C-alpha positions in Angstrom: -3.8 3.9 51.2 -0.9 2.5 53.3 2.5 1.7 51.9 4.4 -1.2 53.4 7.8 -2.9 52.9 7.0 -6.6 52.6 10.6 -7.8 52.3 14.0 -6.1 52.5 17.3 -7.5 51.2 20.5 -5.8 52.3 23.3 -5.3 49.7 27.0 -4.5 50.1 27.3 -2.3 47.0 23.7 -1.2 46.3 20.8 0.2 48.3 18.6 -2.4 49.9 16.0 -4.2 47.8 12.8 -3.1 49.4 9.7 -4.9 48.0 7.0 -2.3 48.4 3.2 -2.9 48.6 0.3 -0.5 48.5 -2.7 -1.5 50.6 -6.3 -0.3 50.3 -9.5 -0.8 52.2 -9.6 -2.9 55.3 -5.9 -3.7 56.1 -6.9 -6.6 58.4 -8.6 -8.5 55.5 -6.8 -10.3 52.7 -9.3 -10.2 49.8 -7.2 -9.7 46.7 -3.5 -9.3 45.9 -2.1 -8.0 42.5 1.5 -8.8 41.8 3.5 -6.9 39.1 7.0 -7.4 37.9 8.9 -10.4 39.3 11.4 -10.2 36.4 13.6 -7.4 35.4 12.2 -6.9 31.9 8.5 -6.8 33.0 8.2 -3.0 32.6 4.6 -3.1 31.3 3.6 -5.3 34.2 5.0 -2.8 36.6 3.3 0.0 34.7 -0.1 -1.6 34.9 0.2 -2.0 38.7 1.5 1.6 39.2 -1.5 2.9 37.3 -3.8 0.6 39.3 -2.4 2.1 42.5 -3.5 5.6 41.2 -7.0 4.3 40.4 -7.5 2.5 43.7 -6.3 5.5 45.7 -9.0 7.6 44.0 -11.6 4.9 44.5 -10.7 4.6 48.2 -11.1 8.4 48.6 -14.6 8.1 47.1 -15.5 5.3 49.4 -15.9 2.8 46.5 -14.0 0.0 48.2 -16.5 -2.2 50.0 -16.4 -2.5 53.8 -14.4 -5.5 55.0 -12.4 -5.9 51.8 -8.6 -5.5 51.6 -6.6 -5.0 48.5 -2.8 -5.2 48.1 -0.8 -4.1 45.0 2.9 -4.9 44.5 4.2 -3.1 41.4 7.7 -4.5 41.3 9.6 -7.1 43.3 12.9 -7.2 41.3 14.1 -3.7 40.4 17.7 -4.8 41.0 17.4 -6.7 37.6 15.3 -4.0 36.1 17.9 -1.3 36.7 20.4 -3.1 34.6 18.0 -4.5 31.9 18.3 -8.2 32.9 15.3 -10.5 33.0 16.6 -12.7 35.8 18.5 -12.2 39.0 21.9 -10.4 38.1 24.2 -12.6 40.2 23.2 -16.1 39.2 20.6 -15.6 36.4 18.0 -17.4 38.4 14.3 -16.7 38.1 12.4 -15.6 41.2 9.2 -16.9 39.7 10.7 -20.4 39.8 11.6 -20.3 43.5 8.2 -20.4 45.3 7.2 -20.9 48.0 10.8 -20.0 48.8 13.3 -20.9 51.5 14.5 -18.3 54.0 17.9 -20.1 54.4 18.5 -20.8 50.8 19.9 -18.9 47.8 19.1 -15.2 47.3 16.1 -15.7 45.0 14.7 -18.4 47.3 14.9 -16.0 50.2 13.2 -13.2 48.2 10.5 -15.7 47.1 9.9 -16.7 50.8 9.8 -13.1 52.0 7.2 -12.3 49.3 5.1 -15.4 49.7 4.9 -15.1 53.5 3.2 -11.8 52.9 0.9 -12.6 50.0 -0.2 -16.0 51.3 -3.8 -16.2 52.6 -5.5 -13.9 50.1 -8.9 -15.0 48.8 -8.0 -13.9 45.2 -4.8 -13.1 43.4 -3.8 -11.7 40.0 -0.3 -11.9 38.7 0.8 -9.7 35.8 2.8 -12.3 34.0 5.1 -12.4 30.9 6.0 -15.0 28.3 9.4 -16.6 27.9 9.6 -15.5 24.3 9.8 -11.9 23.1 6.6 -11.1 21.4 3.1 -9.7 21.6 -0.1 -11.4 22.9 -3.7 -10.5 22.8 -4.5 -9.4 26.3 -5.9 -12.4 28.1 -6.3 -14.1 31.5 -4.9 -17.6 32.1 -4.9 -20.2 34.9 -3.4 -23.6 35.5 -5.8 -26.4 36.0 -5.4 -27.8 39.5 -7.8 -29.3 42.1 -8.0 -25.7 43.5 -8.8 -23.9 40.3 -11.8 -21.5 40.1 -12.7 -21.6 36.4 -15.8 -19.4 36.9 -13.6 -16.4 37.7 -12.1 -16.3 34.2 -15.2 -14.8 32.7 -15.4 -12.1 35.4 -12.4 -10.3 33.8 -14.5 -9.6 30.7 -11.6 -10.2 28.3 -12.2 -11.7 24.8 -10.1 -14.8 25.6 -9.2 -16.9 28.7 -6.7 -19.7 28.5 -6.5 -22.9 30.5 -3.3 -24.9 30.7 -2.3 -28.1 32.3 0.6 -27.5 34.7 4.0 -28.9 33.9 6.6 -30.0 36.5 8.4 -26.7 36.5 5.2 -24.8 37.1 5.1 -26.2 40.7 7.6 -23.6 41.8 5.7 -20.6 40.4 3.9 -18.0 42.4 0.5 -18.8 40.7 0.7 -22.5 41.4 1.7 -22.0 45.1 -1.0 -19.5 45.6 -3.5 -22.1 44.5 -1.9 -24.8 46.8 -2.5 -22.5 49.7 -6.2 -22.0 48.8 -6.0 -18.7 46.9 -8.0 -18.4 43.7 -5.1 -17.2 41.4 -5.0 -15.9 37.8 -2.3 -14.8 35.5 -3.0 -11.7 33.3 -1.0 -11.2 30.1 -0.9 -7.9 28.3 0.3 -7.3 24.8 3.8 -6.3 25.6 6.5 -6.8 28.3 9.4 -4.5 27.7 7.5 -1.6 26.1 4.9 0.7 27.6 1.5 0.4 25.9 -1.3 2.6 27.3 -4.1 0.9 25.5 -3.2 -2.6 26.6 -2.3 -1.4 30.1 -5.7 0.2 30.7 -7.4 -2.8 29.2 -5.7 -4.9 31.9 -6.6 -2.4 34.6 -10.3 -2.4 33.5 -10.2 -6.2 33.6 -8.9 -6.3 37.2 -11.5 -3.7 38.3 -14.2 -5.6 36.5 -13.2 -8.8 38.4 -13.2 -6.9 41.7 -16.6 -5.4 41.0 -18.1 -8.8 40.2 -16.6 -10.3 43.3 -18.1 -7.6 45.5 -14.7 -5.9 46.4 -15.4 -2.5 44.9 -18.5 -0.5 43.8 -17.5 1.2 40.6 -19.3 1.8 37.3 -17.4 -0.1 34.5 -18.2 -1.5 31.1 -19.2 -5.2 31.4 -16.6 -6.2 28.9 -16.7 -9.1 26.4 -18.2 -12.6 26.5 -15.1 -14.6 27.2 -14.1 -17.4 24.9 -12.3 -20.2 26.8 -9.3 -21.7 25.0 -7.2 -24.7 26.0 -3.5 -24.0 25.5 -3.0 -27.5 24.2 -5.4 -26.9 21.4 -3.7 -23.7 20.0 -2.0 -24.0 16.7 1.8 -23.4 16.9 3.5 -22.2 13.7 7.2 -22.8 13.6 10.0 -21.1 11.6 11.1 -23.3 8.6 14.6 -21.9 8.5 16.8 -19.3 10.2 17.1 -15.7 9.1 15.4 -12.3 9.4 11.7 -12.6 10.3 9.4 -10.0 8.6 5.9 -10.3 10.0 3.0 -9.7 7.6 0.0 -9.8 9.9 -0.9 -8.6 13.4 -2.3 -10.0 16.6 -6.1 -10.2 16.6 -6.3 -10.6 12.8 -8.1 -13.4 11.2 -5.8 -15.3 8.8 -7.0 -17.7 6.1 -5.5 -21.0 5.0 -2.5 -20.4 2.8 -2.2 -16.7 3.7 1.4 -15.5 4.1 1.9 -14.5 7.7 5.6 -13.9 7.7 8.6 -14.0 5.4 12.1 -15.3 6.3 14.8 -13.3 4.7 18.5 -14.0 4.0 20.3 -11.7 6.4 22.9 -10.8 3.8 20.9 -10.4 0.6 17.3 -10.0 1.9 16.1 -12.6 -0.6 13.0 -14.5 0.6 14.2 -17.9 1.9 10.7 -19.0 3.0 7.1 -17.9 3.4 5.3 -18.8 6.6 1.7 -19.6 5.7 -1.4 -20.1 7.9 -2.3 -23.8 8.1 -6.0 -23.0 8.4 -8.4 -20.1 9.2 -7.6 -18.8 12.7 -7.1 -15.8 14.9 -3.5 -14.6 15.5 -3.1 -14.9 19.3 0.7 -14.5 19.6 3.4 -13.3 17.3 7.2 -13.2 17.9 8.9 -9.8 17.9 12.5 -11.0 17.6 13.8 -10.0 14.2 16.6 -12.7 14.0 15.3 -16.2 14.6 16.5 -19.7 14.2 14.9 -22.8 12.6 12.1 -24.3 14.7 11.2 -21.2 16.6 7.5 -20.7 17.4 6.6 -17.6 15.4 2.8 -17.6 15.9 0.2 -19.1 18.2 -3.2 -19.3 16.5 -6.7 -19.9 17.8 -9.0 -21.8 15.5 -11.6 -19.3 14.3 -15.0 -20.5 15.6 -17.0 -17.6 14.1 -17.1 -19.1 10.6 
């Protein structure tokens, strides 16, 4: 293993922001890059990568990384924000993951993005540990944006129960994943159940998925469970369940559960009396893919994302 500083940003009042990477195997080859936290609340994403560093160090010592294959892991690229519990850049509240491919003479987050991208560009494969804009929990899954450069075959190599395809929107063109694809890298986003909380079960499910992908792509030789037969879901076909009114949200189901038409999935309570203002019911039989974790919500908020249950 070799540790590198990919990018360093000097600060007047704080220590330099040093974006650190851990490299394994053939350091002259760019086979796969795994990116962790780009945002300050992505603690679970950093945790996954930190544990992956431990696993890869052990595999390298055993000679399990194939000859001529290079692996880079970047656990965290934004600990300035993480240290003060802010999701975005502290000075201007900008999002590093909306600044790629970056600009070395631009704003701070543009310069950070350029410094990172100049180092991670050119890899054959890439996996980003990503997070959702809403606070909530997902089933662990792999996602990619459909572009002319997409490698759909790779989704099943992670061996997760679900893979999601989404059509890119205009704001996606400045994300790391999209720009990786533009520069001929087969890029995937991996979502675990949580963002701001450590979850060992979900973290090691994500690590196993990454190792499974690397084994199937001939990067490592390592005995690992083959995983699940992956169900491909189009994001546009998911059922979004919205909050009918504002109040306290009391969830009555869990991610991964099958819910039936008319089943109460959540109750919206009056914040002052705890009287039930509304019941949120399942519109049809489906699997709970996402559920919100914010207790106070406003009318129109997406509380659940459901996948139509194809097993019945």
